[in-house]
Structures are given as structure tokens and as C-alpha cells.
C-alpha positions in Angstrom: -1.1 -24.7 -20.6 -4.6 -23.5 -20.2 -5.2 -20.4 -18.0 -8.8 -20.4 -16.8 -9.5 -16.9 -15.6 -12.7 -16.5 -13.6 -13.5 -12.7 -13.5 -16.1 -11.0 -11.4 -18.9 -9.5 -13.3 -19.4 -6.9 -10.6 -17.7 -4.2 -12.6 -15.5 -3.6 -15.7 -12.5 -2.9 -13.5 -12.0 -6.6 -12.7 -11.9 -7.3 -16.4 -9.5 -4.5 -17.2 -7.1 -5.6 -14.4 -7.1 -9.3 -15.4 -7.0 -8.3 -19.0 -3.8 -6.2 -18.5 -2.1 -9.2 -16.8 -3.2 -11.7 -19.5 -2.0 -9.3 -22.2 1.4 -9.2 -20.5 1.4 -13.0 -20.2 0.5 -13.5 -23.9 3.6 -11.4 -24.8 5.9 -14.1 -23.3 3.7 -17.1 -23.7 1.7 -16.7 -27.0 1.0 -20.4 -27.2 -0.8 -20.6 -23.9 -4.6 -20.9 -24.1 -6.6 -18.1 -22.4 -10.1 -18.9 -21.3 -12.2 -16.1 -19.6 -15.0 -17.4 -17.5 -17.2 -14.4 -16.7 -20.5 -12.7 -17.2 -18.8 -9.6 -18.5 -20.0 -8.7 -22.1 -18.0 -10.3 -24.9 -17.6 -7.0 -26.7 -16.0 -5.5 -23.6 -13.6 -8.4 -23.3 -12.6 -8.1 -27.0 -11.9 -4.4 -26.5 -9.7 -5.2 -23.5 -7.7 -8.0 -25.1 -7.5 -6.7 -28.7 -5.8 -9.1 -31.0 -4.9 -11.6 -28.3 -7.0 -14.7 -28.9 -9.2 -16.0 -26.0 -12.3 -18.1 -25.4 -15.2 -17.1 -23.2 -17.2 -19.4 -20.9 -20.3 -17.2 -20.0 -20.4 -18.0 -16.3 -21.5 -16.0 -13.3 -19.2 -16.7 -10.4 -20.0 -14.0 -7.9 -22.4 -11.2 -7.0 -20.2 -8.6 -5.5 -22.5 -5.8 -4.4 -25.6 -5.1 -6.4 -25.6 -1.4 -7.2 -28.5 0.9 -7.3 -26.4 3.1 -9.6 -22.7 3.8 -10.2 -22.5 5.5 -6.8 -24.9 3.6 -4.6 -25.3 0.0 -3.2 -28.5 -2.1 -2.7 -27.8 -4.5 0.3 -31.2 -6.2 0.1 -30.8 -7.0 -3.6 -27.3 -8.2 -2.9 -28.4 -10.7 -0.3 -31.1 -12.0 -2.6 -28.6 -12.4 -5.4 -26.2 -14.2 -3.2 -28.8 -16.8 -2.2 -29.8 -17.3 -5.8 -26.2 -17.8 -6.9 -25.7 -20.3 -4.2 -28.4 -22.4 -5.6 -27.0 -22.3 -9.1 -23.3 -22.8 -8.4 -23.2 -26.6 -8.0 -24.5 -27.3 -11.5 -22.1 -24.7 -12.9 -19.1 -26.1 -11.1 -19.9 -29.6 -12.2 -20.3 -28.4 -15.9 -17.1 -26.4 -15.9 -15.1 -29.2 -14.2 -16.3 -31.6 -16.9 -15.3 -29.1 -19.6 -11.8 -28.5 -18.2 -11.1 -32.3 -17.8 -12.1 -32.7 -21.5 -9.4 -30.3 -22.6 -6.8 -32.9 -21.6 -4.0 -30.3 -20.8 -2.5 -28.7 -17.7 -4.8 -26.1 -16.1 -4.2 -23.1 -13.8 -7.1 -21.2 -12.4 -6.9 -17.4 -12.0 -9.5 -15.7 -9.8 -10.4 -12.0 -9.8 -11.9 -12.5 -7.2 -14.9 -14.9 -7.1 -14.5 -17.1 -4.0 -16.5 -19.9 -5.5 -13.6 -20.6 -7.9 -12.0 -22.4 -5.0 -14.8 -25.0 -5.3 -14.0 -25.6 -9.0 -10.3 -25.9 -8.0 -11.2 -28.6 -5.5 -13.4 -30.4 -8.0 -10.5 -31.0 -10.4 -7.5 -30.6 -8.0 -6.3 -27.6 -10.1 -4.0 -24.9 -8.7 -5.6 -21.6 -8.0 -4.0 -18.1 -8.0 -6.0 -15.1 -6.8 -5.5 -11.6 -8.2 -7.0 -8.5 -6.5 -6.8 -5.6 -4.2 -9.6 -6.9 -2.0 -11.8 -10.0 -1.5 -15.5 -10.0 -1.0 -14.9 -10.9 2.7 -13.5 -7.4 3.3 -16.5 -5.9 1.5 -19.3 -7.9 3.2 -18.0 -7.8 6.8 -18.6 -4.0 7.3 -22.1 -4.4 5.9 -22.9 -6.5 9.1 -26.0 -8.6 9.8 -26.6 -11.4 7.4 -23.5 -10.4 5.4 -21.2 -11.6 8.3 -21.9 -15.3 7.4 -21.1 -14.6 3.7 -17.9 -12.7 4.7 -16.6 -15.7 6.7 -17.6 -18.1 3.9 -15.7 -16.1 1.4 -12.6 -15.9 3.6 -12.5 -19.6 4.1 -12.7 -20.2 0.3 -9.9 -17.6 -0.4 -7.6 -19.5 2.0 -7.9 -22.6 -0.3 -5.9 -20.9 -3.1 -2.2 -21.5 -3.8 -1.1 -17.9 -4.2 -2.1 -14.2 -4.4 -1.1 -11.5 -6.8 -1.5 -8.6 -4.3 -2.4 -5.4 -6.2 -2.0 -1.8 -5.0 -4.8 0.2 -3.2 -5.6 -2.9 -1.2 -7.8 -3.9 1.7 -7.0 -6.7 4.1 -6.4 -10.0 2.3 -5.2 -12.0 5.3 -5.6 -15.4 3.6 -2.3 -17.0 4.6 -1.1 -17.5 1.0 2.2 -17.0 -0.7 2.0 -13.7 -2.5 3.7 -11.2 -4.8 3.0 -7.5 -4.4 2.9 -5.7 -7.7 2.7 -2.1 -9.0 0.0 -0.5 -11.2 -1.6 -3.1 -13.5 -2.0 -1.2 -16.8 -2.2 -2.4 -20.4 -0.4 -0.4 -23.1 -2.4 1.9 -25.4 -3.1 0.5 -28.8 -4.1 3.8 -30.6 -1.9 6.7 -31.6 -2.8 9.6 -29.4 -2.4 12.2 -32.1 -4.6 10.3 -34.5 -7.3 10.2 -31.8 -6.9 13.9 -31.1 -7.5 14.7 -34.7 -10.4 12.2 -35.1 -12.4 13.7 -32.2 -11.1 17.3 -32.9 -9.7 17.7 -29.4 -7.8 20.7 -28.2 -4.5 20.5 -26.2 -4.3 18.2 -23.2 -4.7 21.0 -20.6 -8.2 21.7 -22.0 -9.4 18.1 -22.1 -11.2 16.2 -19.4 -12.3 12.5 -19.3 -15.6 11.7 -17.5 -16.4 8.0 -16.7 -18.4 6.1 -14.0 -17.8 2.5 -15.2 -20.1 0.1 -16.8 -23.3 1.3 -15.2 -22.6 4.9 -16.1 -24.1 7.9 -14.5 -26.5 10.3 -16.3 -25.6 14.0 -15.8 -27.4 15.6 -18.7 -25.9 18.5 -20.7 -26.1 21.4 -18.2 -23.1 20.5 -16.0 -20.9 20.3 -19.0 -22.1 23.7 -20.4 -20.8 25.3 -17.2 -17.3 24.7 -18.5 -17.4 26.0 -22.1 -13.6 26.5 -22.2 -13.0 22.7 -21.7 -13.7 19.7 -23.9 -15.0 16.5 -22.3 -14.8 12.9 -23.5 -17.4 10.8 -21.8 -19.6 7.7 -22.0 -22.9 9.5 -21.0 -25.4 9.7 -23.9 -27.5 12.2 -22.0 -24.7 14.8 -22.3 -24.2 14.3 -26.1 -26.1 17.5 -26.9 -23.5 19.8 -25.2 -21.2 21.4 -27.8 -18.1 20.6 -25.7 -18.8 16.9 -25.2 -17.4 14.1 -27.3 -18.8 10.6 -26.7 -16.3 7.8 -26.4 -16.2 6.0 -29.7 -17.5 2.4 -29.6 -14.7 -0.2 -29.4 -12.2 2.1 -27.8 -10.9 1.8 -24.2 -10.9 4.8 -21.9 -7.2 4.0 -21.5 -6.6 5.2 -25.1 -7.6 8.7 -24.1 -5.5 9.0 -20.9 -2.5 10.6 -22.8 -4.9 13.2 -24.2 -6.5 14.5 -21.0 -5.2 16.3 -18.0 -8.0 15.4 -15.6 -10.5 12.6 -15.0 -13.9 12.9 -13.2 -14.8 9.4 -11.8 -15.9 7.3 -8.9 -13.5 5.2 -6.8 -12.3 2.4 -9.0 -9.1 0.3 -9.1 -8.5 0.1 -12.8 -9.4 3.8 -13.5 -6.9 4.8 -10.8 -4.2 2.6 -12.3 -4.7 4.0 -15.8 -4.9 7.6 -14.7 -1.9 7.5 -12.4 0.2 5.7 -15.0 -0.4 8.7 -17.4 -0.1 11.5 -14.7 -3.8 12.3 -15.0 -5.3 14.2 -12.1 -8.4 12.6 -10.6 -11.5 14.5 -9.4 -13.0 11.8 -7.2 -16.7 11.6 -6.4 -17.5 10.3 -3.0 -19.2 6.9 -2.9 -21.3 5.4 -0.1 -22.0 1.8 0.9 -18.9 0.1 -0.5 -16.0 -0.5 1.9 -13.4 -0.2 -0.8 -14.2 3.4 -1.5 -12.5 5.0 1.5 -9.5 2.8 1.0 -9.2 4.1 -2.6 -9.7 7.7 -1.5 -6.8 7.4 0.9 -4.6 5.6 -1.7 -5.3 8.5 -4.1 -4.2 11.0 -1.5 -1.0 9.1 -1.1 -0.1 8.4 -4.7 -1.9 10.7 -7.2 -2.8 14.2 -8.2 -6.4 14.7 -7.0 -9.4 16.7 -5.8 -12.5 15.4 -4.0 -16.1 16.1 -5.0 -19.4 15.4 -3.3 -22.2 13.8 -5.2 -24.1 17.1 -5.0 -21.1 18.9 -6.6 -21.0 16.3 -9.3 -24.7 16.8 -10.2 -24.5 20.6 -10.2 -21.4 20.8 -12.2 -19.2 22.3 -9.4 -16.3 20.2 -10.6 -13.4 22.4 -9.4 -11.7 22.1 -12.8 -10.3 25.6 -12.5 -8.6 24.7 -9.2 -5.0 23.3 -8.9 -4.7 19.6 -8.2 -3.5 18.5 -4.8 -0.1 16.6 -5.0 0.5 13.1 -3.9 1.5 12.8 -0.2 3.9 9.9 -0.8 4.7 9.6 -4.5 4.1 7.4 -7.5 3.9 3.7 -7.8 5.8 1.3 -10.1 4.2 1.1 -13.6 5.1 -2.6 -14.4 2.6 -4.4 -12.2 1.0 -6.3 -15.1 4.4 -7.6 -16.2 5.4 -8.5 -12.6 2.1 -10.4 -12.2 2.4 -12.2 -15.5 6.0 -13.3 -14.7 4.9 -14.7 -11.4 1.8 -16.3 -12.9 4.1 -18.0 -15.4 6.3 -19.4 -12.7 3.3 -20.7 -10.7 1.8 -22.4 -13.8 5.1 -24.1 -14.7 5.6 -25.2 -11.1 2.2 -26.9 -11.0 2.2 -28.3 -14.5 
């Protein structure tokens, strides 16, 4: 069986989520062939999947929302990119269909969540399972204007799938498909926490904070970190490296590896960051994000299910991070931790049913 996973290049969170599910699938089906079709960097994918073998098809399947930076969107650039992708997709679909047919084995397509994958499914009559907490239809519709046509086009393509792995913190995915609702999709750590603590010379968990804003990053400089000399920060921001209480994330290690070592995370709204933090009881200091319809949904989900505080972008830049304040408790409670295993088991059933 060949699992062809088309993963959005919009952000690393899509790769982390699909990676967690594919890791769980490889545990029970080590002989299945995993092909990742995505524009995400190969080095990132190798970090996510570790020792699990995979092949990469370097394809761009969707645009998502072009970001001005980690906290802002660029609608005009997004529309231009959508039109450009539309021109390039037919050749890509034809090439990928030829390649898949040449493999001469059963194929299941997994989409997280590029709608154009439905066109590849049609080209080869392959079954298609979506995985996500939103589709681009739900993101484009609130943007209005020219995006309304794109929203409807995406929705029509999503409805052509055979099933949906419905993840937490979700927006509307009313696509009329059979689905399974799963818990937090989290991969297991690969590193020993104590070894990492010693390697980075970290203090106890209560004095450690993780700072991350995804693949684009967000430059804060040294000064905001210097406002908290009693704390040690692990971050991905090179501009902060000169602060004595900052440790840069070592190359080749996932943020996930450090979740057991920190008590709080400063971040933007992001599905996979939420899953990983909540699975390790890490409190989230969430920075408000504009121009992306998923953000308020994630904010509400955090209120319901995780320890939290909320920050404005001005507070982020100035270092007013409220790290000396107690975390607000979850209004509802925690979520199941076995979402990746649930998703993998259901994906296995679907693959066997269609093979």
C-alpha cells in the first residue's frame, strides 16, 4: 500500500500533524510506503518523521494565505498566488498521476488540506481521505470579495473525498463525508528530557519558557527577554541570541522535544503547537493574530481546553509577557491524547477497504 500524503506548505503545523499520524501508522504498518507530496523543506520533514522512511515529491498543492509575517496576512499576494497556482496545477496533476500509475500498487491519497488533491484523485480514481481542523473554504469565505469564488471552489473539491479525519479546534467542515473525530494529534518525544536539560544547561521546568512563532519566525531582539532575567527561554529567534537567558533551539530538534522541560509557551494561534503544549500540560501565552479566520476559533478552543493567558502584539514586542501571572484554567477540560493513533487506525481501515 502506498500512502500519498499531500501536505499544505502554508505552515509547519500541517506537516507536524500529518507527520504524527503517519508515525502512528508506521508503527502498525511498517511495510507501507509513505510518500509526502509537499513544498515543505526536506530537512523539516526528516525532523518530523525521524527514522521512519519516506519519499518526497516536491509539489506545491495549495497557497493557503500568504503571510506578511508570522502574525499578519497579505490578501492581495494571496489572490495573485492562487491565480498562479491555478495555471500550474494541470501539468503537476498529470505528472503526479503518471508517477502514481507507474508504481503499480494500491494507492490511498491523504490530504492536509489542499483541495486540488481531489483533482489528482479523479485523474486516477484513487480514494482520498482529508485530515484537518479546517478547509481553505472556511478561511477564504470571511475574506470576502474575490475570495468567495475560491471558497466555493474549495468546498466543491473537498466534497469529492471519501472521508475526513476531523481534528480538534475545528472550523466548519460541512463536506458531507464519513468522518472520525479524533483527539490531540501528537507524536511521541524522541529525546530524553534530562539529557536535553543538561545539554542546554536549563534550570527547573518552572523557570523555563518556550518561544516559537512557526516557520516564518518573528524577530523580537534581545530586550524583551532581558526583562525576565529570572527565566530561561528556548526559542528559534536568532535576533535574541545575545541575551544571556536565551537558548536557541538546536538544529534538527523538534519543539516537541522541549515541551516536558518548560512550563509555558509564548506563541501565535497554531493547531500543532496547541496539541503539543496541551498534551504536556504547558500553559500557552497566546498572541492575538489578525486576518486569519482560524485564529479566533483557536483562541476559544484554548479557553476551553488549556491553561492560558492572552497577549496583544504590542505586549509581545514590549516584553509585557505576564510570565509572573497565574495561568487561567481550562473552562471545560482536557482532550484525549491518542488522536494520532485513532486517525492512523481509521486510515488503515479505509486503505484496506479500498485496496
